[in-house]
Phi, psi and omega in degrees: 000148177221154180219157177221134180289143172257113185243141173235114180058039179082357180258127180283123180251358178170178178226131176266120182248145171231152179207173183213144178297332180259120179304137179202162173266138177270137181282159178306323178295323177298314182292324177295319178295317178301316179295320179297319178294317179300321178296319179293320178296317178299319178297318178296320177297316180298316180295320179295320178295318178297314180298317179296321177297319178295319179296317180296318179296320179296317180295321178295319178296315179297319179296321179293324180291327182281342183281000000 
């Protein structure tokens, strides 16, 4: 099994793990690819959190305007 941290702004938000039924050593290229994927996943998480925050703020503004 191998893992790579998913970081947003230096803060770890998760770990991406890979494994195989057959024990094996992962090559440096395998680990580099895993880290690259983990970085992309962290970026997607960050963007989703930002979008959700914007949606919540927009909904709050609309609710205040309607009140």
